[in-house]
DSSP file (Angstrom, degrees, kcal/mol; ACC not computed):
  #  RESIDUE AA STRUCTURE BP1 BP2  ACC     N-H-->O    O-->H-N    N-H-->O    O-->H-N    TCO  KAPPA ALPHA  PHI   PSI    X-CA   Y-CA   Z-CA
    1    1 A X              0   0    0      0, 0.0     2,-0.5     0, 0.0     0, 0.0   0.000 360.0 360.0 360.0 121.3    0.0    0.0    0.0
    2    2 A X        +     0   0    0     24,-0.1     2,-0.3     2,-0.0    24,-0.2  -0.732 360.0 174.5-123.0  81.0    1.6    3.3   -1.1
    3    3 A X        -     0   0    0     -2,-0.5    24,-1.2    22,-0.4     2,-0.4  -0.631  28.9-126.7 -90.7 146.4   -0.7    6.1    0.0
    4    4 A X        -     0   0    0     -2,-0.3     2,-0.4    22,-0.1    24,-0.0  -0.758  27.7-163.4 -89.7 133.3    0.2    9.7   -0.3
    5    5 A X        -     0   0    0     -2,-0.4     2,-0.3    22,-0.1    21,-0.0  -0.890  21.3-110.9-119.3 151.1    0.0   11.7    2.9
    6    6 A X        -     0   0    0     -2,-0.4    23,-0.1     1,-0.1    30,-0.0  -0.558  17.6-165.6 -77.8 139.1   -0.2   15.4    3.4
    7    7 A X        +     0   0    0     -2,-0.3    30,-3.2    28,-0.1     2,-0.5   0.065  55.8 109.0-110.5  21.9    2.9   17.0    5.0
    8    8 A X  E     -a   37   0A   0     28,-0.2     2,-0.4    30,-0.1    30,-0.2  -0.877  46.3-171.8-103.7 129.6    1.1   20.3    5.8
    9    9 A X  E     -a   38   0A   0     28,-3.3    30,-2.7    -2,-0.5     2,-0.6  -0.976  15.3-142.1-121.0 132.0    0.3   21.1    9.4
   10   10 A X  E     -a   39   0A   0     -2,-0.4     2,-0.3    28,-0.2    30,-0.2  -0.835  16.5-142.6 -95.5 125.3   -1.9   24.0   10.5
   11   11 A X        +     0   0    0     28,-3.5    30,-0.4    -2,-0.6     2,-0.2  -0.687  31.6 155.8 -87.7 137.0   -0.7   25.8   13.6
   12   12 A X        -     0   0    0      2,-0.6   116,-3.4    -2,-0.3     4,-0.1  -0.812  59.5 -81.6-144.3-175.2   -3.3   27.1   16.0
   13   13 A X  S    S+     0   0    0    115,-0.3     2,-0.5    -2,-0.2    -2,-0.0   0.839 112.0  75.5 -64.0 -32.2   -3.7   27.9   19.7
   14   14 A X  S    S-     0   0    0      1,-0.1    -2,-0.6   113,-0.1   114,-0.1  -0.696  98.4-110.4 -80.0 127.0   -4.3   24.3   20.5
   15   15 A X        -     0   0    0     -2,-0.5     2,-0.3   112,-0.1   112,-0.2  -0.272  32.3-164.3 -60.0 141.6   -1.0   22.4   20.3
   16   16 A X  E     -E  126   0B   0    110,-2.6   110,-3.3    -4,-0.1     2,-0.4  -0.892   6.1-151.1-119.6 153.2   -0.4   20.0   17.5
   17   17 A X  E     -E  125   0B   0     -2,-0.3     2,-0.4   108,-0.2   108,-0.2  -0.963   9.8-168.9-129.8 145.0    2.3   17.4   17.4
   18   18 A X  E     -E  124   0B   0    106,-1.9   106,-2.7    -2,-0.4     2,-0.3  -0.968   6.3-169.5-126.7 150.1    4.3   15.6   14.7
   19   19 A X        -     0   0    0     -2,-0.4     2,-0.7   104,-0.2   104,-0.1  -0.861  35.0 -94.3-129.5 166.5    6.5   12.6   14.9
   20   20 A X        -     0   0    0    102,-0.4     2,-0.7    -2,-0.3   102,-0.1  -0.747  35.9-167.2 -84.8 114.7    9.0   11.0   12.6
   21   21 A X        +     0   0    0     -2,-0.7     8,-0.2     8,-0.3     5,-0.0  -0.908   9.6 176.9-104.3 110.7    7.3    8.2   10.7
   22   22 A X        +     0   0    0     -2,-0.7     2,-0.3     6,-0.1    -1,-0.1   0.036  24.2 141.2-106.5  26.8    9.9    6.1    9.0
   23   23 A X    >   -     0   0    0      1,-0.2     3,-1.2     4,-0.1    -2,-0.1  -0.543  45.4-148.5 -71.4 128.1    7.8    3.4    7.4
   24   24 A X  T 3  S+     0   0    0     -2,-0.3    -1,-0.2     1,-0.2     4,-0.1   0.700  94.0  64.8 -69.3 -19.1    9.1    2.5    3.9
   25   25 A X  T 3  S+     0   0    0      2,-0.1   -22,-0.4   -23,-0.0     2,-0.3   0.584 100.3  58.5 -82.4  -8.1    5.5    1.7    2.8
   26   26 A X  S <  S-     0   0    0     -3,-1.2     2,-0.5   -24,-0.2   -22,-0.1  -0.846  94.0-102.2-118.8 155.6    4.4    5.3    3.2
   27   27 A X        -     0   0    0    -24,-1.2     2,-0.4    -2,-0.3   -22,-0.1  -0.658  48.3-135.0 -72.0 126.2    5.5    8.6    1.7
   28   28 A X        -     0   0    0     -2,-0.5     3,-0.5    -4,-0.1     2,-0.3  -0.695  10.7-146.7 -96.2 134.1    7.5   10.1    4.5
   29   29 A X  S    S+     0   0    0     -2,-0.4    -8,-0.3    -8,-0.2     6,-0.2  -0.664  77.0  45.6 -91.5 152.1    7.3   13.7    5.6
   30   30 A X  S    S+     0   0    0      4,-2.1    77,-2.5     1,-0.4     5,-0.3   0.395  80.5 121.7  99.2  -1.5   10.2   15.6    6.9
   31   31 A X  B >  S-H   34   0C   0      3,-1.1     3,-0.9    -3,-0.5    -1,-0.4  -0.436  78.8 -99.3 -89.3 168.9   12.7   14.5    4.3
   32   32 A X  T 3  S+     0   0    0      1,-0.3     3,-0.4     2,-0.1    -1,-0.1   0.875 123.3  44.1 -56.6 -42.3   14.6   16.9    2.0
   33   33 A X  T 3  S+     0   0    0      1,-0.3    -1,-0.3    -4,-0.0     2,-0.1   0.651 129.4  25.4 -79.7 -13.7   12.3   16.4   -1.0
   34   34 A X  B <  S-H   31   0C   0     -3,-0.9    -4,-2.1    -6,-0.1    -3,-1.1  -0.549  78.6-178.7-150.3  78.4    9.1   16.7    1.2
   35   35 A X        -     0   0    0     -3,-0.4     2,-0.4    -5,-0.3    71,-0.2  -0.257  40.8 -94.0 -72.6 163.0    9.5   18.6    4.5
   36   36 A X  E     - B   0 105A   0     69,-2.4    69,-2.4    -7,-0.1     2,-0.6  -0.671  41.5-151.2 -68.6 130.6    6.8   19.1    7.0
   37   37 A X  E     -aB   8 104A   0    -30,-3.2   -28,-3.3    -2,-0.4     2,-0.5  -0.947   9.9-166.2-107.6 120.7    5.2   22.5    6.2
   38   38 A X  E     -aB   9 103A   0     65,-2.5    65,-2.2    -2,-0.6     2,-0.4  -0.936  10.1-178.2-111.0 125.1    3.8   24.3    9.2
   39   39 A X  E     -aB  10 102A   0    -30,-2.7   -28,-3.5    -2,-0.5     2,-0.3  -0.947   9.6-174.8-126.3 143.8    1.4   27.2    8.4
   40   40 A X        -     0   0    0     61,-2.6     3,-0.1    -2,-0.4   -28,-0.1  -0.787  44.8 -73.6-123.0 170.6   -0.4   29.6   10.6
   41   41 A X    >   -     0   0    0    -30,-0.4     3,-2.5    -2,-0.3    -1,-0.1  -0.281  69.7 -77.5 -61.3 151.3   -2.9   32.3    9.8
   42   42 A X  T 3  S+     0   0    0      1,-0.3    -1,-0.1    -3,-0.0     3,-0.1  -0.242 121.8  19.5 -52.1 133.7   -1.5   35.4    8.1
   43   43 A X  T 3  S+     0   0    0      1,-0.3    -1,-0.3    -3,-0.1     2,-0.2   0.290 101.5 114.6  87.3  -9.5    0.2   37.7   10.6
   44   44 A X    <   -     0   0    0     -3,-2.5    -1,-0.3    57,-0.1     2,-0.2  -0.594  56.5-138.8 -92.3 155.2    0.5   34.8   13.2
   45   45 A X        -     0   0    0     83,-0.4     2,-0.5    -2,-0.2    56,-0.1  -0.687  12.7-128.3-106.7 164.8    3.8   33.3   14.4
   46   46 A X        -     0   0    0     54,-0.5    52,-2.9    -2,-0.2     2,-0.5  -0.958  11.4-154.8-119.2 130.1    4.6   29.7   15.1
   47   47 A X  E     -GF  97 127B   0     80,-3.1    80,-2.2    -2,-0.5     2,-0.4  -0.910  13.2-168.5-104.9 126.8    6.1   28.4   18.3
   48   48 A X  E     +GF  96 126B   0     48,-2.8    47,-3.0    -2,-0.5    48,-1.8  -0.950   7.2 177.2-118.8 133.8    8.0   25.1   18.0
   49   49 A X  E     -GF  94 125B   0     76,-2.3    76,-3.0    -2,-0.4     2,-0.5  -0.964  24.7-131.9-131.9 151.1    9.2   23.0   20.9
   50   50 A X  E     -GF  93 124B   0     43,-3.0    43,-2.5    -2,-0.3     2,-0.7  -0.906  12.8-163.1-100.6 125.4   11.0   19.6   21.2
   51   51 A X  E     -GF  92 123B   0     72,-3.0    72,-2.4    -2,-0.5     2,-0.6  -0.944  16.1-162.7-107.6 109.7    9.5   17.1   23.5
   52   52 A X  E     + F   0 122B   0     39,-3.2    70,-0.2    -2,-0.7    -2,-0.0  -0.837  22.5 176.5-105.6 120.6   12.3   14.5   24.1
   53   53 A X        +     0   0    0     68,-2.7    69,-0.2    -2,-0.6     2,-0.1   0.271  43.5 119.3-103.3   9.4   11.5   11.1   25.5
   54   54 A X  S    S-     0   0    0     67,-0.5    -2,-0.1     1,-0.1    66,-0.1  -0.463  74.9 -98.5 -74.4 147.5   15.0    9.7   25.3
   55   55 A X    >>  -     0   0    0      1,-0.1     3,-1.5    -2,-0.1     4,-0.7  -0.367  26.8-123.9 -64.2 143.7   16.7    8.6   28.4
   56   56 A X  H >> S+     0   0    0      1,-0.3     4,-1.2     2,-0.2     3,-0.9   0.843 110.1  61.9 -58.1 -35.0   19.1   11.2   29.9
   57   57 A X  H 34 S+     0   0    0      1,-0.2     4,-0.5     2,-0.2    -1,-0.3   0.728  92.2  66.5 -68.0 -20.1   21.9    8.7   29.8
   58   58 A X  H <4 S+     0   0    0     -3,-1.5    -1,-0.2     1,-0.2    -2,-0.2   0.857 116.8  24.7 -65.4 -34.1   21.6    8.4   26.0
   59   59 A X  H X< S+     0   0    0     -3,-0.9     3,-1.6    -4,-0.7    -2,-0.2   0.467  98.7  89.3-110.0  -4.0   22.8   12.0   25.6
   60   60 A X  T 3< S+     0   0    0     -4,-1.2    -3,-0.1     1,-0.3    -2,-0.1   0.738  81.0  63.5 -68.6 -20.3   24.8   12.4   28.9
   61   61 A X  T 3  S+     0   0    0     -4,-0.5    -1,-0.3    -3,-0.1     2,-0.1   0.569  83.7 100.8 -78.8  -7.5   27.9   11.2   27.1
   62   62 A X  S <  S-     0   0    0     -3,-1.6     6,-0.0    25,-0.1    -3,-0.0  -0.467  79.6-113.3 -75.6 148.9   27.8   14.2   24.8
   63   63 A X    >   -     0   0    0     -2,-0.1     3,-0.7     1,-0.1    -1,-0.1  -0.292  34.3-100.5 -72.6 168.0   30.1   17.1   25.4
   64   64 A X  T 3  S+     0   0    0      1,-0.2    -1,-0.1     3,-0.0    -2,-0.1   0.717 124.6  49.6 -64.9 -20.1   28.5   20.5   26.4
   65   65 A X  T 3  S+     0   0    0      2,-0.0    -1,-0.2    22,-0.0     2,-0.1   0.696 103.3  73.0 -89.4 -21.5   29.0   21.7   22.8
   66   66 A X    <   -     0   0    0     -3,-0.7     2,-0.3    21,-0.1    -4,-0.1  -0.455  57.8-175.4 -92.3 163.4   27.4   18.6   21.2
   67   67 A X        -     0   0    0     -2,-0.1     2,-0.8    21,-0.0    20,-0.2  -0.981  37.9 -99.7-150.9 160.7   23.8   17.5   21.0
   68   68 A X  E     -C   86   0A   0     18,-3.2    18,-1.8    -2,-0.3     2,-0.3  -0.757  48.8-142.4 -81.6 110.3   21.8   14.6   19.8
   69   69 A X  E     +C   85   0A   0     -2,-0.8    16,-0.2    16,-0.2     3,-0.1  -0.605  32.7 169.6 -87.5 132.2   20.5   15.9   16.4
   70   70 A X  E     -     0   0A   0     14,-3.6    38,-2.5     1,-0.3     2,-0.3   0.558  61.1 -76.8-109.1 -17.0   17.0   15.2   15.2
   71   71 A X  E     -CD  84 107A   0     13,-1.1    13,-2.9    36,-0.3    -1,-0.3  -0.994  49.9 -85.5 154.1-153.9   16.9   17.6   12.2
   72   72 A X  E     -CD  83 106A   0     34,-2.2    34,-2.9    -2,-0.3     2,-0.4  -0.987  17.5-131.6-154.1 161.5   16.4   21.3   11.6
   73   73 A X  E     -CD  82 105A   0      9,-2.9     9,-2.8    -2,-0.3     2,-0.6  -0.943  15.5-150.1-116.7 134.9   13.8   24.0   11.1
   74   74 A X  E     -CD  81 104A   0     30,-2.9    30,-2.1    -2,-0.4     2,-0.6  -0.938  12.2-177.7-109.3 120.7   13.9   26.5    8.3
   75   75 A X  E >>> -C   80   0A   0      5,-2.8     5,-1.8    -2,-0.6     4,-0.6  -0.826   6.5-177.0-113.8  86.2   12.3   29.9    8.9
   76   76 A X  G >45S+     0   0    0     -2,-0.6     3,-1.3     1,-0.2    -1,-0.2   0.876  77.8  53.4 -59.5 -44.4   12.8   31.6    5.6
   77   77 A X  G 345S+     0   0    0     25,-0.4    -1,-0.2     1,-0.3    26,-0.1   0.874 116.1  41.5 -59.9 -32.9   11.3   35.1    6.5
   78   78 A X  G <45S-     0   0    0     -3,-0.5    -1,-0.3     2,-0.1    -2,-0.2   0.461 107.2-130.0 -88.9  -1.9   13.7   35.2    9.4
   79   79 A X  T <<5 +     0   0    0     -3,-1.3     2,-0.4    -4,-0.6    -3,-0.2   0.922  62.2 136.8  51.4  49.3   16.6   33.8    7.3
   80   80 A X  E   < -C   75   0A   0     -5,-1.8    -5,-2.8     2,-0.0     2,-0.5  -0.966  46.7-163.5-130.6 143.3   17.3   31.2   10.0
   81   81 A X  E     -C   74   0A   0     -2,-0.4     2,-0.5    -7,-0.2    -7,-0.2  -0.993  20.6-163.8-118.0 118.3   18.0   27.5   10.2
   82   82 A X  E     -C   73   0A   0     -9,-2.8    -9,-2.9    -2,-0.5     2,-0.2  -0.899  15.4-127.9-109.4 128.7   17.4   26.2   13.7
   83   83 A X  E     -C   72   0A   0     -2,-0.5     2,-0.8   -11,-0.2   -11,-0.3  -0.500   8.3-144.3 -74.0 138.7   18.8   22.8   14.9
   84   84 A X  E     +C   71   0A   0    -13,-2.9   -14,-3.6    -2,-0.2   -13,-1.1  -0.895  48.3 138.3-100.0 102.3   16.5   20.3   16.5
   85   85 A X  E     -C   69   0A   0     -2,-0.8     2,-0.4   -16,-0.2   -16,-0.2  -0.962  40.6-143.4-147.6 162.7   18.7   18.7   19.1
   86   86 A X  E     -C   68   0A   0    -18,-1.8   -18,-3.2    -2,-0.3    -2,-0.0  -0.971  15.7-176.8-130.9 141.8   18.8   17.5   22.6
   87   87 A X        -     0   0    0     -2,-0.4   -25,-0.1   -20,-0.2    -1,-0.1   0.261  56.5-111.6-111.7   5.3   21.4   17.5   25.4
   88   88 A X  S    S+     0   0    0      2,-0.2     3,-0.1   -20,-0.1   -28,-0.1   0.621  84.2 121.7  76.9  13.1   19.2   15.6   27.7
   89   89 A X  S    S+     0   0    0      1,-0.2     2,-0.3   -30,-0.1   -33,-0.0   0.829  75.7   9.8 -79.1 -32.9   18.8   18.6   30.0
   90   90 A X        -     0   0    0      1,-0.1   -38,-0.2   -34,-0.0    -2,-0.2  -0.991  61.5-129.1-149.6 152.9   15.0   18.9   29.9
   91   91 A X  S    S+     0   0    0     -2,-0.3   -39,-3.2     1,-0.2     2,-0.5   0.921 100.0  31.6 -69.4 -44.8   12.0   17.0   28.6
   92   92 A X  E     +G   51   0B   0    -41,-0.2     2,-0.4   -39,-0.0   -41,-0.2  -0.967  69.8 178.3-120.9 129.7   10.5   20.0   26.7
   93   93 A X  E     -G   50   0B   0    -43,-2.5   -43,-3.0    -2,-0.5     2,-0.3  -0.989  27.2-129.1-133.8 123.8   12.6   22.7   25.1
   94   94 A X  E     +G   49   0B   0     -2,-0.4   -45,-0.3   -45,-0.2     3,-0.1  -0.552  27.9 175.6 -71.1 133.0   11.4   25.6   23.1
   95   95 A X  E     +     0   0B   0    -47,-3.0     2,-0.3     1,-0.3   -46,-0.2   0.764  53.7   2.3-106.1 -36.0   13.2   25.8   19.8
   96   96 A X  E     -G   48   0B   0    -48,-1.8   -48,-2.8   -14,-0.0     2,-0.5  -0.995  33.2-161.7-159.8 141.3   11.7   28.6   17.8
   97   97 A X  E     -G   47   0B   0     -2,-0.3   -50,-0.2   -50,-0.2    -3,-0.0  -0.977  45.5-130.3-118.8 113.2    9.2   31.4   17.6
   98   98 A X        -     0   0    0    -52,-2.9     5,-0.1    -2,-0.5   -23,-0.0  -0.096  10.9-143.7 -67.5 159.7    9.0   32.1   13.9
   99   99 A X  S    S+     0   0    0      3,-0.1    -1,-0.1   -54,-0.1     2,-0.1   0.858  86.5  29.7 -82.5 -44.5    9.2   35.5   12.2
  100  100 A X  S    S-     0   0    0      2,-0.2   -54,-0.5   -54,-0.1    -2,-0.1  -0.249  91.2-100.2-105.0-167.4    6.6   34.6    9.6
  101  101 A X  S    S+     0   0    0    -56,-0.1   -61,-2.6    -2,-0.1     2,-0.3   0.153  98.8  59.2-103.9  17.5    3.6   32.4    9.4
  102  102 A X  E     +B   39   0A   0    -63,-0.2   -25,-0.4   -56,-0.1     2,-0.3  -0.976  55.1 166.5-148.8 131.6    5.2   29.5    7.5
  103  103 A X  E     -B   38   0A   0    -65,-2.2   -65,-2.5    -2,-0.3     2,-0.4  -0.906  24.5-135.0-135.6 166.3    8.2   27.2    8.4
  104  104 A X  E     -BD  37  74A   0    -30,-2.1   -30,-2.9    -2,-0.3     2,-0.5  -0.970  13.2-156.1-122.8 140.8    9.6   23.9    7.1
  105  105 A X  E     -BD  36  73A   0    -69,-2.4   -69,-2.4    -2,-0.4     2,-0.5  -0.975   5.8-168.8-121.2 128.9   10.8   21.0    9.3
  106  106 A X  E     - D   0  72A   0    -34,-2.9   -34,-2.2    -2,-0.5     2,-0.5  -0.966   7.5-155.5-116.8 128.5   13.3   18.5    8.2
  107  107 A X  E     - D   0  71A   0    -77,-2.5   -36,-0.3    -2,-0.5   -75,-0.1  -0.895  16.4-131.5-105.0 128.9   13.9   15.3   10.2
  108  108 A X        -     0   0    0    -38,-2.5     3,-0.4    -2,-0.5   -77,-0.0  -0.437   8.0-136.9 -75.8 154.8   17.3   13.6    9.9
  109  109 A X  S    S+     0   0    0      1,-0.2     3,-0.5    -2,-0.1    -1,-0.1   0.423  88.5  81.2 -93.6   1.0   17.3    9.8    9.3
  110  110 A X        +     0   0    0      1,-0.2    -1,-0.2   -41,-0.1   -41,-0.1   0.027  56.0 105.9 -96.5  30.5   20.1    9.0   11.7
  111  111 A X        +     0   0    0     -3,-0.4     9,-1.8   -41,-0.1     2,-0.6   0.444  58.5  92.8 -83.2   0.7   17.8    9.1   14.8
  112  112 A X  E     -I  119   0D   0     -3,-0.5     2,-0.9     7,-0.2     7,-0.2  -0.860  69.2-148.8 -98.9 121.3   18.0    5.2   14.9
  113  113 A X  E  >> -I  118   0D   0      5,-2.5     5,-1.3    -2,-0.6     4,-1.1  -0.779  11.9-173.3 -91.3 104.3   20.7    3.9   17.1
  114  114 A X  T  45S+     0   0    0     -2,-0.9    -1,-0.2     1,-0.2     5,-0.0   0.784  78.9  61.5 -70.5 -27.4   21.8    0.6   15.6
  115  115 A X  T  45S+     0   0    0      1,-0.2    -1,-0.2     3,-0.1    -2,-0.0   0.927 119.8  23.8 -65.8 -45.0   24.1   -0.4   18.5
  116  116 A X  T  45S-     0   0    0      2,-0.2    -1,-0.2    -3,-0.1    -2,-0.2   0.455 101.4-127.1-100.8  -1.2   21.3   -0.5   21.1
  117  117 A X  T  <5 +     0   0    0     -4,-1.1     2,-0.4     1,-0.2    -3,-0.2   0.834  62.6 140.9  58.7  34.5   18.5   -1.1   18.6
  118  118 A X  E   < -I  113   0D   0     -5,-1.3    -5,-2.5     3,-0.0     2,-0.5  -0.891  48.6-139.8-110.9 138.4   16.6    1.8   20.0
  119  119 A X  E     -I  112   0D   0     -2,-0.4    -7,-0.2    -7,-0.2     2,-0.1  -0.806  31.1-111.8 -90.3 133.0   14.6    4.4   18.0
  120  120 A X        -     0   0    0     -9,-1.8     2,-0.6    -2,-0.5    -9,-0.1  -0.435  32.1-145.2 -62.2 137.4   15.0    7.9   19.2
  121  121 A X        +     0   0    0     -2,-0.1   -68,-2.7  -102,-0.0   -67,-0.5  -0.924  38.1 131.9-116.0 113.4   11.7    9.0   20.8
  122  122 A X  E     - F   0  52B   0     -2,-0.6  -102,-0.4   -70,-0.2     2,-0.4  -0.986  35.3-150.6-154.8 159.4   10.7   12.6   20.3
  123  123 A X  E     - F   0  51B   0    -72,-2.4   -72,-3.0    -2,-0.3     2,-0.6  -0.982  15.7-136.9-131.4 143.3    7.7   14.8   19.3
  124  124 A X  E     -EF  18  50B   0   -106,-2.7  -106,-1.9    -2,-0.4     2,-0.5  -0.916  22.6-151.0 -99.2 119.6    7.7   18.3   17.7
  125  125 A X  E     -EF  17  49B   0    -76,-3.0   -76,-2.3    -2,-0.6     2,-0.4  -0.791  12.4-165.7 -95.5 130.4    5.1   20.4   19.4
  126  126 A X  E     +EF  16  48B   0   -110,-3.3  -110,-2.6    -2,-0.5     2,-0.3  -0.961  11.9 171.3-123.5 130.8    3.5   23.2   17.3
  127  127 A X  E       F   0  47B   0    -80,-2.2   -80,-3.1    -2,-0.4  -114,-0.2  -0.992 360.0 360.0-135.4 145.4    1.4   26.1   18.4
  128  128 A X              0   0    0   -116,-3.4   -83,-0.4    -2,-0.3  -115,-0.3   0.392 360.0 360.0-101.0 360.0    0.2   29.1   16.4
């Protein structure tokens, strides 16, 4: 079954969440050729937060300058690329308040740890 799915998310006052779906049988959102597109009403800004469910010990071995990278956010009106990453310091971390009413989210594909056979567990929280 190869169904096409929409990669457009509408931001509103009620939080919306997206996760990385890496099933080969579906068209995947968040990749370079098809990013998540987050849109809010004209004149509204978008608030993005990372909700990280990974164990603190998974990222505690990182240096203070490094982080466990999940992807990045492109805010074209603000001419910014914001990294989606975790240092294991907090469960929920605000990443961005957009300049405009449209952003793109790209999820990296190396969030799967082959050594421990664990999938990184995180959610991107979106509010308009």
